[in-house]
N, CA, C and O atoms as a DFTB+ gen file, in Angstrom:
620 C
 N C O
     1  1      40.219     177.728     141.009
     2  2      39.705     177.206     139.786
     3  2      38.269     177.697     139.613
     4  3      37.547     177.885     140.592
     5  1      37.864     177.901     138.366
     6  2      36.492     178.324     138.078
     7  2      35.870     177.354     137.086
     8  3      36.569     176.851     136.206
     9  1      34.623     177.089     137.199
    10  2      33.893     176.221     136.289
    11  2      32.944     177.053     135.443
    12  3      32.501     178.123     135.861
    13  1      32.640     176.566     134.272
    14  2      31.621     177.187     133.430
    15  2      30.368     176.323     133.559
    16  3      30.394     175.143     133.211
    17  1      29.316     176.878     134.038
    18  2      28.054     176.163     134.194
    19  2      27.021     176.882     133.348
    20  3      26.669     178.027     133.633
    21  1      26.529     176.212     132.298
    22  2      25.587     176.793     131.346
    23  2      26.094     178.114     130.768
    24  3      25.330     179.058     130.570
    25  1      27.413     178.157     130.502
    26  2      28.007     179.334     129.910
    27  2      28.281     180.464     130.889
    28  3      28.723     181.537     130.479
    29  1      28.028     180.242     132.179
    30  2      28.252     181.287     133.184
    31  2      29.361     180.805     134.109
    32  3      29.293     179.689     134.623
    33  1      30.406     181.650     134.333
    34  2      31.491     181.231     135.215
    35  2      31.023     181.190     136.680
    36  3      30.250     182.034     137.135
    37  1      31.525     180.171     137.398
    38  2      31.176     180.053     138.828
    39  2      32.174     180.838     139.663
    40  3      33.134     181.407     139.142
    41  1      31.930     180.859     140.973
    42  2      32.871     181.536     141.872
    43  2      34.132     180.697     141.955
    44  3      34.050     179.470     141.902
    45  1      35.301     181.321     142.084
    46  2      36.550     180.562     142.196
    47  2      36.588     179.737     143.486
    48  3      36.028     180.114     144.515
    49  1      37.280     178.585     143.380
    50  2      37.444     177.752     144.578
    51  2      38.768     177.017     144.467
    52  3      39.345     176.938     143.383
    53  1      39.258     176.476     145.584
    54  2      40.543     175.756     145.636
    55  2      40.307     174.270     145.374
    56  3      39.269     173.703     145.714
    57  1      41.312     173.676     144.760
    58  2      41.237     172.258     144.431
    59  2      42.547     171.594     144.824
    60  3      43.626     172.162     144.658
    61  1      42.429     170.388     145.347
    62  2      43.629     169.580     145.578
    63  2      43.288     168.156     145.141
    64  3      42.149     167.707     145.275
    65  1      44.306     167.450     144.611
    66  2      44.067     166.095     144.107
    67  2      44.384     165.073     145.180
    68  3      45.066     165.362     146.163
    69  1      43.877     163.887     144.969
    70  2      44.151     162.790     145.880
    71  2      45.509     162.187     145.549
    72  3      45.935     162.229     144.395
    73  1      46.186     161.636     146.528
    74  2      47.466     160.984     146.234
    75  2      47.203     159.706     145.424
    76  3      46.119     159.132     145.524
    77  1      48.174     159.255     144.626
    78  2      47.972     158.033     143.858
    79  2      47.777     156.839     144.794
    80  3      48.314     156.821     145.902
    81  1      47.023     155.862     144.354
    82  2      46.788     154.717     145.234
    83  2      48.069     153.929     145.469
    84  3      48.981     153.931     144.642
    85  1      48.119     153.277     146.577
    86  2      49.277     152.444     146.899
    87  2      49.125     151.155     146.093
    88  3      48.086     150.495     146.128
    89  1      50.179     150.821     145.378
    90  2      50.122     149.659     144.500
    91  2      51.142     148.639     144.969
    92  3      52.336     148.929     145.058
    93  1      50.663     147.452     145.266
    94  2      51.562     146.371     145.651
    95  2      51.560     145.354     144.519
    96  3      50.512     144.813     144.163
    97  1      52.724     145.099     143.961
    98  2      52.849     144.194     142.825
    99  2      52.781     142.746     143.305
   100  3      53.581     142.309     144.132
   101  1      51.801     142.008     142.762
   102  2      51.640     140.604     143.103
   103  2      52.196     139.789     141.929
   104  3      51.552     139.695     140.884
   105  1      53.380     139.202     142.094
   106  2      54.067     138.471     141.017
   107  2      53.241     137.296     140.517
   108  3      53.251     137.008     139.321
   109  1      52.542     136.626     141.386
   110  2      51.732     135.492     140.998
   111  2      50.600     135.929     140.065
   112  3      50.302     135.253     139.080
   113  1      49.978     137.055     140.382
   114  2      48.882     137.569     139.553
   115  2      49.415     138.038     138.187
   116  3      48.782     137.800     137.159
   117  1      50.572     138.699     138.181
   118  2      51.189     139.157     136.934
   119  2      51.498     137.961     136.045
   120  3      51.237     138.003     134.843
   121  1      52.051     136.896     136.618
   122  2      52.383     135.693     135.851
   123  2      51.116     135.052     135.284
   124  3      51.111     134.593     134.142
   125  1      50.049     135.019     136.073
   126  2      48.780     134.440     135.611
   127  2      48.204     135.244     134.452
   128  3      47.745     134.664     133.468
   129  1      48.223     136.563     134.553
   130  2      47.714     137.428     133.478
   131  2      48.527     137.227     132.203
   132  3      47.966     137.142     131.111
   133  1      49.848     137.150     132.345
   134  2      50.702     136.940     131.167
   135  2      50.417     135.588     130.519
   136  3      50.323     135.492     129.296
   137  1      50.282     134.555     131.329
   138  2      50.016     133.213     130.815
   139  2      48.675     133.174     130.082
   140  3      48.587     132.629     128.981
   141  1      47.643     133.741     130.677
   142  2      46.320     133.759     130.045
   143  2      46.323     134.582     128.750
   144  3      45.679     134.212     127.768
   145  1      47.046     135.684     128.763
   146  2      47.154     136.527     127.570
   147  2      47.846     135.762     126.444
   148  3      47.416     135.824     125.292
   149  1      48.911     135.043     126.776
   150  2      49.628     134.263     125.754
   151  2      48.734     133.148     125.204
   152  3      48.738     132.885     124.002
   153  1      47.970     132.494     126.082
   154  2      47.076     131.429     125.644
   155  2      46.021     131.970     124.676
   156  3      45.699     131.329     123.675
   157  1      45.499     133.133     124.978
   158  2      44.410     133.687     124.177
   159  2      44.894     134.342     122.883
   160  3      44.275     134.151     121.836
   161  1      45.985     135.110     122.932
   162  2      46.359     135.961     121.798
   163  2      47.613     135.527     121.037
   164  3      47.793     135.946     119.893
   165  1      48.475     134.719     121.616
   166  2      49.747     134.388     120.963
   167  2      49.579     133.258     119.956
   168  3      48.725     132.387     120.118
   169  1      50.421     133.286     118.897
   170  2      50.489     132.208     117.909
   171  2      51.949     131.840     117.725
   172  3      52.849     132.619     118.037
   173  1      52.166     130.628     117.208
   174  2      53.544     130.195     116.977
   175  2      54.159     131.053     115.877
   176  3      53.475     131.490     114.952
   177  1      55.431     131.278     115.995
   178  2      56.162     132.129     115.041
   179  2      56.042     131.570     113.620
   180  3      55.817     132.322     112.672
   181  1      56.192     130.251     113.476
   182  2      56.109     129.632     112.146
   183  2      54.755     129.881     111.500
   184  3      54.668     130.153     110.302
   185  1      53.679     129.784     112.317
   186  2      52.332     130.017     111.783
   187  2      52.168     131.452     111.295
   188  3      51.599     131.693     110.230
   189  1      52.662     132.390     112.070
   190  2      52.561     133.810     111.699
   191  2      53.364     134.079     110.431
   192  3      52.885     134.768     109.529
   193  1      54.589     133.540     110.354
   194  2      55.427     133.750     109.171
   195  2      54.789     133.129     107.935
   196  3      54.882     133.686     106.841
   197  1      54.136     131.971     108.103
   198  2      53.456     131.319     106.986
   199  2      52.283     132.175     106.495
   200  3      52.084     132.325     105.290
   201  1      51.512     132.732     107.425
   202  2      50.401     133.600     107.045
   203  2      50.896     134.842     106.305
   204  3      50.294     135.269     105.320
   205  1      51.988     135.411     106.787
   206  2      52.560     136.596     106.137
   207  2      53.029     136.248     104.733
   208  3      52.802     137.008     103.792
   209  1      53.692     135.085     104.588
   210  2      54.179     134.667     103.270
   211  2      53.013     134.470     102.299
   212  3      53.101     134.872     101.139
   213  1      51.921     133.854     102.766
   214  2      50.742     133.667     101.910
   215  2      50.143     135.007     101.515
   216  3      49.752     135.203     100.365
   217  1      50.074     135.915     102.454
   218  2      49.520     137.242     102.194
   219  2      50.343     137.970     101.134
   220  3      49.795     138.568     100.208
   221  1      51.666     137.910     101.282
   222  2      52.551     138.569     100.322
   223  2      52.417     137.919      98.947
   224  3      52.358     138.612      97.931
   225  1      52.370     136.577      98.919
   226  2      52.253     135.862      97.645
   227  2      50.943     136.219      96.943
   228  3      50.922     136.412      95.728
   229  1      49.854     136.307      97.703
   230  2      48.575     136.653      97.069
   231  2      48.611     138.080      96.535
   232  3      48.024     138.370      95.493
   233  1      49.295     138.964      97.241
   234  2      49.441     140.343      96.758
   235  2      50.221     140.406      95.465
   236  3      49.867     141.145      94.546
   237  1      51.300     139.614      95.401
   238  2      52.110     139.597      94.180
   239  2      51.315     139.014      93.018
   240  3      51.364     139.525      91.899
   241  1      50.581     137.938      93.297
   242  2      49.781     137.311      92.249
   243  2      48.714     138.281      91.734
   244  3      48.473     138.361      90.530
   245  1      48.087     139.007      92.638
   246  2      47.070     139.982      92.235
   247  2      47.690     141.088      91.384
   248  3      47.092     141.546      90.411
   249  1      48.881     141.504      91.758
   250  2      49.568     142.552      91.000
   251  2      49.907     142.053      89.592
   252  3      49.745     142.782      88.614
   253  1      50.382     140.794      89.498
   254  2      50.698     140.220      88.193
   255  2      49.453     140.118      87.328
   256  3      49.474     140.454      86.144
   257  1      48.368     139.649      87.935
   258  2      47.109     139.502      87.205
   259  2      46.619     140.850      86.697
   260  3      46.182     140.975      85.553
   261  1      46.697     141.851      87.556
   262  2      46.250     143.188      87.160
   263  2      47.108     143.729      86.018
   264  3      46.596     144.345      85.083
   265  1      48.411     143.492      86.103
   266  2      49.321     143.982      85.067
   267  2      49.044     143.269      83.740
   268  3      49.015     143.896      82.681
   269  1      48.838     141.937      83.817
   270  2      48.542     141.166      82.602
   271  2      47.220     141.613      81.991
   272  3      47.094     141.723      80.772
   273  1      46.242     141.867      82.844
   274  2      44.936     142.323      82.371
   275  2      45.060     143.682      81.686
   276  3      44.439     143.929      80.652
   277  1      45.864     144.547      82.272
   278  2      46.077     145.882      81.691
   279  2      46.760     145.770      80.324
   280  3      46.381     146.458      79.377
   281  1      47.770     144.897      80.230
   282  2      48.467     144.712      78.958
   283  2      47.529     144.150      77.902
   284  3      47.570     144.570      76.745
   285  1      46.677     143.195      78.297
   286  2      45.718     142.604      77.363
   287  2      44.761     143.666      76.844
   288  3      44.444     143.708      75.655
   289  1      44.308     144.519      77.748
   290  2      43.384     145.580      77.346
   291  2      44.065     146.553      76.374
   292  3      43.475     146.950      75.369
   293  1      45.306     146.930      76.682
   294  2      46.051     147.833      75.803
   295  2      46.257     147.207      74.425
   296  3      46.123     147.872      73.398
   297  1      46.592     145.890      74.422
   298  2      46.825     145.195      73.162
   299  2      45.548     145.145      72.329
   300  3      45.580     145.342      71.114
   301  1      44.426     144.880      72.992
   302  2      43.158     144.825      72.276
   303  2      42.790     146.200      71.698
   304  3      42.292     146.293      70.576
   305  1      43.038     147.260      72.470
   306  2      42.756     148.613      71.970
   307  2      43.629     148.924      70.757
   308  3      43.168     149.527      69.788
   309  1      44.893     148.506      70.822
   310  2      45.808     148.733      69.702
   311  2      45.353     147.953      68.467
   312  3      45.374     148.477      67.353
   313  1      44.939     146.686      68.672
   314  2      44.454     145.880      67.559
   315  2      43.186     146.483      66.959
   316  3      42.994     146.459      65.743
   317  1      42.331     147.019      67.811
   318  2      41.098     147.644      67.328
   319  2      41.413     148.855      66.454
   320  3      40.765     149.069      65.430
   321  1      42.409     149.647      66.858
   322  2      42.822     150.801      66.049
   323  2      43.346     150.344      64.687
   324  3      43.012     150.920      63.652
   325  1      44.181     149.287      64.712
   326  2      44.743     148.778      63.461
   327  2      43.637     148.228      62.556
   328  3      43.665     148.420      61.341
   329  1      42.664     147.541      63.164
   330  2      41.553     146.988      62.390
   331  2      40.742     148.103      61.740
   332  3      40.384     148.010      60.566
   333  1      40.452     149.157      62.500
   334  2      39.699     150.289      61.946
   335  2      40.475     150.947      60.817
   336  3      39.894     151.368      59.817
   337  1      41.787     151.035      60.981
   338  2      42.634     151.643      59.961
   339  2      42.568     150.851      58.654
   340  3      42.628     151.428      57.567
   341  1      42.445     149.525      58.768
   342  2      42.351     148.683      57.585
   343  2      40.910     148.487      57.124
   344  3      40.660     147.836      56.110
   345  1      39.958     149.058      57.880
   346  2      38.545     148.938      57.524
   347  2      37.986     147.552      57.793
   348  3      37.124     147.071      57.057
   349  1      38.477     146.906      58.850
   350  2      38.052     145.551      59.189
   351  2      37.452     145.521      60.585
   352  3      37.638     146.437      61.385
   353  1      36.727     144.442      60.853
   354  2      36.287     144.208      62.230
   355  2      37.482     143.632      62.992
   356  3      38.471     143.211      62.391
   357  1      37.376     143.620      64.291
   358  2      38.473     143.088      65.101
   359  2      38.711     141.610      64.795
   360  3      39.858     141.179      64.682
   361  1      37.649     140.840      64.662
   362  2      37.783     139.407      64.374
   363  2      38.441     139.191      63.004
   364  3      39.334     138.354      62.867
   365  1      38.001     139.944      62.001
   366  2      38.578     139.823      60.656
   367  2      40.046     140.230      60.665
   368  3      40.871     139.605      59.999
   369  1      40.371     141.279      61.420
   370  2      41.760     141.723      61.513
   371  2      42.629     140.633      62.124
   372  3      43.735     140.380      61.648
   373  1      42.133     139.982      63.181
   374  2      42.915     138.928      63.839
   375  2      43.142     137.744      62.907
   376  3      44.226     137.160      62.896
   377  1      42.129     137.388      62.128
   378  2      42.284     136.307      61.151
   379  2      43.349     136.702      60.128
   380  3      44.235     135.907      59.818
   381  1      43.267     137.913      59.609
   382  2      44.235     138.406      58.621
   383  2      45.640     138.433      59.213
   384  3      46.597     137.997      58.573
   385  1      45.761     138.952      60.448
   386  2      47.064     139.052      61.115
   387  2      47.685     137.674      61.309
   388  3      48.872     137.478      61.049
   389  1      46.876     136.722      61.767
   390  2      47.393     135.369      61.981
   391  2      47.848     134.742      60.666
   392  3      48.893     134.096      60.603
   393  1      47.055     134.940      59.624
   394  2      47.428     134.377      58.315
   395  2      48.735     135.001      57.816
   396  3      49.582     134.302      57.259
   397  1      48.900     136.298      58.012
   398  2      50.153     136.966      57.611
   399  2      51.342     136.391      58.373
   400  3      52.400     136.146      57.794
   401  1      51.163     136.179      59.659
   402  2      52.228     135.616      60.491
   403  2      52.580     134.216      60.005
   404  3      53.755     133.892      59.829
   405  1      51.559     133.387      59.789
   406  2      51.807     132.019      59.327
   407  2      52.490     132.020      57.965
   408  3      53.400     131.230      57.713
   409  1      52.042     132.914      57.093
   410  2      52.628     132.992      55.745
   411  2      54.109     133.356      55.826
   412  3      54.938     132.741      55.156
   413  1      54.438     134.343      56.636
   414  2      55.841     134.758      56.771
   415  2      56.702     133.624      57.322
   416  3      57.790     133.361      56.809
   417  1      56.216     132.955      58.364
   418  2      56.977     131.853      58.960
   419  2      57.114     130.697      57.955
   420  3      58.186     130.107      57.816
   421  1      56.022     130.390      57.267
   422  2      56.029     129.303      56.271
   423  2      57.014     129.625      55.147
   424  3      57.791     128.765      54.733
   425  1      56.977     130.859      54.659
   426  2      57.882     131.247      53.573
   427  2      59.345     131.167      53.985
   428  3      60.196     130.780      53.184
   429  1      59.642     131.528      55.224
   430  2      61.029     131.445      55.690
   431  2      61.494     129.989      55.723
   432  3      62.615     129.679      55.321
   433  1      60.629     129.106      56.202
   434  2      60.993     127.684      56.247
   435  2      61.029     127.076      54.838
   436  3      61.885     126.244      54.536
   437  1      60.093     127.501      53.982
   438  2      60.061     126.999      52.602
   439  2      61.332     127.409      51.863
   440  3      61.907     126.611      51.122
   441  1      61.768     128.647      52.063
   442  2      62.996     129.127      51.411
   443  2      64.184     128.282      51.854
   444  3      65.013     127.877      51.040
   445  1      64.251     128.026      53.146
   446  2      65.357     127.224      53.683
   447  2      65.341     125.827      53.071
   448  3      66.384     125.283      52.709
   449  1      64.144     125.253      52.962
   450  2      63.989     123.903      52.421
   451  2      64.330     123.861      50.928
   452  3      65.039     122.962      50.476
   453  1      63.818     124.845      50.156
   454  2      64.051     124.877      48.715
   455  2      65.504     125.159      48.360
   456  3      65.976     124.751      47.298
   457  1      66.206     125.844      49.230
   458  2      67.626     126.121      48.986
   459  2      68.516     124.959      49.416
   460  3      69.741     125.034      49.327
   461  1      67.880     123.882      49.884
   462  2      68.639     122.674      50.212
   463  2      69.180     122.625      51.627
   464  3      69.951     121.726      51.964
   465  1      68.795     123.567      52.450
   466  2      69.254     123.532      53.844
   467  2      68.384     122.550      54.624
   468  3      67.187     122.429      54.366
   469  1      68.985     121.865      55.561
   470  2      68.244     120.872      56.351
   471  2      67.422     121.584      57.432
   472  3      67.896     122.518      58.079
   473  1      66.189     121.124      57.610
   474  2      65.327     121.659      58.674
   475  2      65.493     120.792      59.910
   476  3      65.615     119.571      59.811
   477  1      65.498     121.425      61.066
   478  2      65.545     120.666      62.319
   479  2      64.187     119.992      62.520
   480  3      63.232     120.277      61.798
   481  1      64.113     119.109      63.491
   482  2      62.859     118.428      63.781
   483  2      61.751     119.400      64.128
   484  3      60.624     119.255      63.655
   485  1      62.065     120.403      64.959
   486  2      61.064     121.404      65.340
   487  2      60.631     122.236      64.139
   488  3      59.453     122.561      63.988
   489  1      61.596     122.576      63.284
   490  2      61.266     123.366      62.092
   491  2      60.390     122.556      61.138
   492  3      59.476     123.098      60.516
   493  1      60.671     121.258      61.026
   494  2      59.862     120.399      60.138
   495  2      58.427     120.307      60.652
   496  3      57.480     120.363      59.867
   497  1      58.264     120.166      61.974
   498  2      56.926     120.125      62.581
   499  2      56.204     121.452      62.355
   500  3      55.024     121.471      62.004
   501  1      56.925     122.572      62.559
   502  2      56.332     123.898      62.362
   503  2      55.929     124.082      60.901
   504  3      54.868     124.638      60.617
   505  1      56.770     123.619      59.972
   506  2      56.484     123.724      58.536
   507  2      55.180     123.010      58.199
   508  3      54.336     123.555      57.488
   509  1      55.019     121.803      58.704
   510  2      53.800     121.018      58.452
   511  2      52.586     121.701      59.084
   512  3      51.514     121.756      58.481
   513  1      52.763     122.219      60.303
   514  2      51.657     122.896      61.005
   515  2      51.216     124.154      60.254
   516  3      50.021     124.394      60.082
   517  1      52.199     124.961      59.804
   518  2      51.864     126.173      59.038
   519  2      51.169     125.809      57.727
   520  3      50.243     126.496      57.294
   521  1      51.621     124.726      57.103
   522  2      51.018     124.280      55.855
   523  2      49.541     123.931      56.076
   524  3      48.687     124.292      55.267
   525  1      49.247     123.226      57.175
   526  2      47.856     122.877      57.503
   527  2      47.026     124.139      57.766
   528  3      45.909     124.270      57.268
   529  1      47.578     125.052      58.545
   530  2      46.850     126.284      58.883
   531  2      46.565     127.117      57.641
   532  3      45.457     127.624      57.468
   533  1      47.564     127.256      56.779
   534  2      47.384     128.060      55.572
   535  2      46.392     127.407      54.616
   536  3      45.589     128.096      53.987
   537  1      46.443     126.093      54.506
   538  2      45.495     125.372      53.653
   539  2      44.074     125.587      54.147
   540  3      43.158     125.798      53.352
   541  1      43.893     125.535      55.465
   542  2      42.561     125.707      56.054
   543  2      42.065     127.144      55.943
   544  3      40.857     127.381      55.936
   545  1      42.977     128.100      55.859
   546  2      42.552     129.503      55.861
   547  2      42.622     130.170      54.493
   548  3      42.663     131.398      54.408
   549  1      42.637     129.386      53.427
   550  2      42.591     130.024      52.102
   551  2      43.643     129.530      51.144
   552  3      43.695     130.011      50.012
   553  1      44.467     128.614      51.527
   554  2      45.458     128.048      50.616
   555  2      46.858     128.581      50.840
   556  3      47.061     129.639      51.436
   557  1      47.818     127.816      50.344
   558  2      49.232     128.176      50.476
   559  2      49.581     129.133      49.341
   560  3      49.311     128.838      48.177
   561  1      50.177     130.273      49.669
   562  2      50.525     131.228      48.610
   563  2      51.683     130.691      47.761
   564  3      52.506     129.913      48.244
   565  1      51.740     131.107      46.504
   566  2      52.853     130.664      45.652
   567  2      54.157     131.310      46.129
   568  3      54.125     132.331      46.817
   569  1      55.292     130.727      45.772
   570  2      56.575     131.325      46.170
   571  2      56.695     132.750      45.609
   572  3      56.162     133.066      44.546
   573  1      57.389     133.571      46.334
   574  2      57.555     134.971      45.905
   575  2      58.441     135.036      44.671
   576  3      59.159     134.088      44.352
   577  1      58.376     136.189      43.974
   578  2      59.196     136.370      42.772
   579  2      60.683     136.296      43.122
   580  3      61.487     135.733      42.379
   581  1      61.019     136.868      44.253
   582  2      62.423     136.861      44.677
   583  2      62.926     135.449      44.911
   584  3      64.041     135.108      44.516
   585  1      62.107     134.626      45.555
   586  2      62.496     133.240      45.812
   587  2      62.585     132.466      44.504
   588  3      63.506     131.672      44.315
   589  1      61.636     132.691      43.601
   590  2      61.638     132.025      42.295
   591  2      62.907     132.384      41.523
   592  3      63.550     131.503      40.953
   593  1      63.273     133.667      41.497
   594  2      64.490     134.106      40.814
   595  2      65.740     133.511      41.458
   596  3      66.684     133.131      40.765
   597  1      65.738     133.434      42.785
   598  2      66.864     132.869      43.513
   599  2      67.043     131.383      43.152
   600  3      68.165     130.915      42.956
   601  1      65.932     130.657      43.069
   602  2      65.987     129.241      42.706
   603  2      66.467     129.054      41.265
   604  3      67.251     128.147      40.983
   605  1      65.993     129.916      40.347
   606  2      66.421     129.824      38.933
   607  2      67.898     130.158      38.797
   608  3      68.603     129.550      37.992
   609  1      68.367     131.121      39.579
   610  2      69.773     131.504      39.517
   611  2      70.661     130.382      40.071
   612  3      71.796     130.200      39.631
   613  1      70.134     129.651      41.021
   614  2      70.894     128.565      41.656
   615  2      71.050     127.401      40.689
   616  3      72.049     126.684      40.738
   617  1      70.044     127.201      39.786
   618  2      70.088     126.085      38.816
   619  2      71.063     126.391      37.743
   620  3      71.251     125.585      36.832
């Protein structure tokens, strides 16, 4: 074998290794080490499974939150585009959009009521709620020409 000392090879020499040490297994010592290791590092299976379940649940919740946040951001960007297209601010667009939604729902229930169809309890509550919202946001629109003609034709 040759060694490199400061980048210069040394003279070759013979090498032999020592035999491995004699190892006598002491069962009492092995048992003590295992017992101490279990005391220090081991946990009950139920505790570990509970920690894993909590970890997984928090990961799922974080993923849901991130996805919901992403959808909200996309929706807001889309609403902003629509508002700009109509020449409105985002707040004004949302007010207009909500009023349009309420008007459409109110008109559908009003048509049903004026044609003599019975409204369910939920529909009656919704009708009253839409009426309040529309009154507060600029008044209830008059019935459409189509609805007026339909009512006159029915008489």
